[in-house]
C-alpha positions as CSV (number, residue, x, y, z in Angstrom):
1,X,-9.7,24.7,-5.1
2,X,-8.3,25.1,-8.6
3,X,-5.0,23.7,-7.5
4,X,-6.7,20.7,-6.1
5,X,-8.5,20.2,-9.5
6,X,-5.1,20.4,-11.2
7,X,-3.8,17.7,-8.9
8,X,-6.7,15.4,-9.8
9,X,-6.4,16.0,-13.5
10,X,-2.6,15.3,-13.3
11,X,-3.3,11.9,-11.7
12,X,-6.1,11.0,-14.1
13,X,-4.2,12.1,-17.2
14,X,-0.8,10.6,-16.3
15,X,0.6,8.3,-18.9
16,X,3.8,6.4,-19.2
17,X,4.7,8.1,-22.5
18,X,5.3,11.3,-20.5
19,X,8.2,9.7,-18.6
20,X,11.1,7.3,-19.1
21,X,9.1,4.4,-17.6
22,X,7.7,3.3,-20.9
23,X,11.2,3.3,-22.5
24,X,12.2,0.8,-19.8
25,X,9.5,-1.6,-21.0
26,X,6.9,-1.1,-18.4
27,X,3.2,-0.7,-19.2
28,X,1.6,-0.4,-15.8
29,X,2.4,0.9,-12.3
30,X,1.4,-1.2,-9.4
31,X,1.1,0.8,-6.1
32,X,2.0,-2.1,-3.7
33,X,0.1,-1.2,-0.5
34,X,1.5,-3.3,2.3
35,X,2.0,-3.4,6.1
36,X,0.8,-5.0,9.3
37,X,-2.8,-6.1,9.5
38,X,-5.2,-3.5,10.8
39,X,-3.1,-0.4,10.2
40,X,-5.3,1.1,7.5
41,X,-4.2,-0.4,4.1
42,X,-7.7,-0.9,2.8
43,X,-8.9,2.4,4.2
44,X,-6.1,4.2,2.5
45,X,-7.0,2.6,-0.8
46,X,-10.7,3.6,-0.3
47,X,-9.5,7.1,0.5
48,X,-7.3,7.5,-2.6
49,X,-10.0,6.2,-4.9
50,X,-12.5,8.6,-3.3
51,X,-10.1,11.6,-3.6
52,X,-9.4,10.8,-7.3
53,X,-12.8,9.8,-8.5
54,X,-15.2,11.6,-6.1
55,X,-18.9,10.6,-6.2
56,X,-20.3,8.5,-3.4
57,X,-17.9,7.1,-0.9
58,X,-17.6,3.3,-1.1
59,X,-15.7,1.1,1.3
60,X,-14.9,-1.4,-1.5
61,X,-11.7,-2.6,0.2
62,X,-12.6,-4.2,3.5
63,X,-11.7,-2.0,6.5
64,X,-10.2,-3.6,9.6
65,X,-9.0,-2.4,13.0
66,X,-5.6,-3.0,14.6
67,X,-7.4,-5.0,17.3
68,X,-8.9,-7.5,14.8
69,X,-7.7,-11.1,14.5
70,X,-4.4,-12.1,12.9
71,X,-4.4,-11.5,9.1
72,X,-6.9,-8.6,9.2
73,X,-9.8,-8.7,6.7
74,X,-7.8,-8.7,3.5
75,X,-7.3,-12.3,2.5
76,X,-7.2,-11.8,-1.3
77,X,-4.4,-9.8,-3.0
78,X,-6.9,-7.4,-4.6
79,X,-6.2,-4.9,-7.4
80,X,-8.1,-1.7,-7.8
81,X,-7.6,0.2,-11.1
82,X,-7.1,3.8,-10.4
83,X,-6.4,5.1,-13.9
84,X,-5.4,3.6,-17.3
85,X,-1.9,3.0,-16.1
86,X,-2.0,3.0,-12.2
87,X,-3.4,0.2,-10.2
88,X,-3.6,0.0,-6.4
89,X,-2.9,-3.4,-4.9
90,X,-4.3,-4.3,-1.4
91,X,-1.8,-6.9,-0.3
92,X,-2.6,-9.2,2.7
93,X,-1.3,-7.7,5.9
94,X,1.1,-9.5,8.1
95,X,0.7,-10.3,11.8
96,X,3.2,-12.6,13.6
97,X,5.6,-12.4,10.6
98,X,7.1,-15.9,11.1
99,X,9.4,-17.3,8.4
100,X,6.5,-18.8,6.4
101,X,4.5,-15.6,6.5
102,X,7.5,-13.4,5.6
103,X,8.1,-15.5,2.5
104,X,4.5,-15.0,1.4
105,X,4.7,-11.3,2.1
106,X,7.7,-10.9,-0.1
107,X,6.2,-13.0,-2.9
108,X,3.3,-10.5,-2.8
109,X,5.6,-7.5,-2.8
110,X,7.7,-8.9,-5.6
111,X,4.5,-9.5,-7.6
112,X,5.0,-13.3,-7.6
113,X,1.6,-13.9,-6.1
114,X,-1.2,-13.6,-8.6
115,X,-3.5,-10.6,-8.3
116,X,-7.1,-11.1,-7.2
117,X,-6.6,-14.5,-5.7
118,X,-6.6,-15.6,-2.1
119,X,-3.3,-15.4,-0.2
120,X,-2.7,-18.4,2.0
121,X,0.2,-18.7,4.5
122,X,1.4,-22.0,3.1
123,X,3.9,-23.9,5.3
124,X,4.6,-26.5,2.6
125,X,7.5,-25.3,0.4
126,X,6.5,-27.5,-2.6
127,X,3.0,-26.2,-2.6
128,X,4.1,-22.6,-2.2
129,X,6.6,-22.9,-5.1
130,X,4.1,-24.6,-7.3
131,X,1.6,-21.7,-6.8
132,X,4.2,-19.1,-7.5
133,X,5.7,-20.7,-10.6
134,X,2.3,-21.5,-12.2
135,X,1.1,-17.9,-11.7
136,X,0.7,-15.7,-14.8
137,X,3.1,-12.9,-14.0
138,X,3.6,-9.6,-15.8
139,X,7.2,-8.5,-15.8
140,X,6.1,-5.2,-17.4
141,X,4.6,-4.0,-14.1
142,X,6.6,-1.3,-12.3
143,X,6.3,-2.0,-8.5
144,X,6.1,1.0,-6.1
145,X,6.0,0.0,-2.4
146,X,3.7,1.9,-0.1
147,X,4.1,1.0,3.6
148,X,1.1,1.8,5.9
149,X,1.6,2.4,9.6
150,X,-0.9,3.6,12.2
151,X,0.1,6.5,14.4
152,X,-2.0,4.9,17.1
153,X,0.6,2.1,17.4
154,X,4.0,2.2,19.2
155,X,6.9,1.2,17.1
156,X,9.6,0.3,19.5
157,X,8.9,-3.4,19.8
158,X,8.8,-3.9,16.0
159,X,11.6,-1.6,14.9
160,X,14.0,-4.3,13.6
161,X,11.2,-6.2,11.9
162,X,10.0,-3.0,10.1
163,X,13.6,-2.0,9.3
164,X,14.2,-5.4,7.7
165,X,10.9,-5.2,5.7
166,X,11.6,-1.7,4.3
167,X,15.1,-2.7,3.3
168,X,13.9,-5.8,1.5
169,X,11.0,-3.9,-0.1
170,X,13.6,-1.6,-1.7
171,X,15.7,-4.6,-2.9
172,X,12.7,-6.2,-4.4
173,X,11.3,-3.2,-6.2
174,X,14.2,-0.8,-6.7
175,X,12.4,2.0,-4.8
176,X,12.4,3.3,-1.3
177,X,9.0,2.7,0.2
178,X,6.6,5.6,0.6
179,X,5.5,5.8,4.2
180,X,1.8,6.5,4.9
181,X,1.1,7.3,8.6
182,X,-2.6,6.7,9.2
183,X,-4.6,8.1,12.1
184,X,-2.6,11.3,12.0
185,X,-4.7,13.0,14.7
186,X,-4.6,10.0,17.1
187,X,-0.9,9.5,17.7
188,X,2.6,11.1,17.9
189,X,3.1,11.7,14.2
190,X,6.2,13.8,14.7
191,X,8.0,11.1,16.5
192,X,7.0,8.5,13.9
193,X,8.2,10.7,11.1
194,X,11.6,11.1,12.8
195,X,11.8,7.4,13.3
196,X,11.1,6.5,9.7
197,X,13.6,9.1,8.5
198,X,16.1,7.5,10.8
199,X,15.5,4.3,8.9
200,X,16.4,6.1,5.7
201,X,12.9,6.8,4.4
202,X,12.4,10.0,2.4
203,X,8.7,10.3,1.5
204,X,6.5,10.3,4.6
205,X,2.8,11.4,4.5
206,X,0.6,11.6,7.6
207,X,-3.1,11.1,6.6
208,X,-6.5,10.7,8.2
209,X,-8.4,8.2,6.0
210,X,-11.9,8.6,4.9
211,X,-14.1,5.9,6.4
212,X,-17.7,4.8,6.2
213,X,-18.3,6.8,9.4
214,X,-16.3,9.9,8.4
215,X,-16.3,10.6,4.6
216,X,-17.1,14.3,4.4
217,X,-14.9,15.4,1.6
218,X,-12.5,18.3,2.2
219,X,-9.9,19.9,-0.1
220,X,-7.2,19.5,2.6
221,X,-7.7,15.8,2.9
222,X,-8.0,15.2,-0.8
223,X,-4.8,17.2,-1.5
224,X,-2.8,14.8,0.8
225,X,-4.1,11.7,-0.9
226,X,-3.4,13.2,-4.4
227,X,0.1,14.4,-3.6
228,X,2.1,11.1,-3.0
């Protein structure tokens, strides 16, 4: 239990001055939570905040299921301040991933879409570019991609699409995405881990999110959410 408390304190007390990040000109870390709609992005954010801050569980970020309609429930690129220097960003999930949608996904990931505003899949190039160029952007944000994938879902049919996304995520941010496998007790996590390692990913964490229906706190679950 003491070890868990140390992990919590480490997250809460983390500051950029204790690393080389501040010397590079950054003043905030954006944890860019992304992935397909309904795979547990919002639930993961709720779980991390619950693990770090404790108190009463709140499903602040809207939770959706993989069976829900295209786009999921997250329509706004919403930011959640975790600590003084760490902010979680709930990006809009993708569904059919056509060319227009992919462009919008990458503008979110590259932090070109403004925070806390609605994300609209805009097919008009001029309108899209106007929205991007007029946004108030912060070049001092360090972007760390976190890719969410549900263990309940097969991956075979979307392998190339996911491979392309992970590769572009690294190009845009400079970091290999952290892979979060949700629903760890409801799918073949071992096979998924092997698959993502085969795609070149190094940090892979299977989790079981806290939800409105299941939010009994346990040290084991908290430790997983605090470790990445």
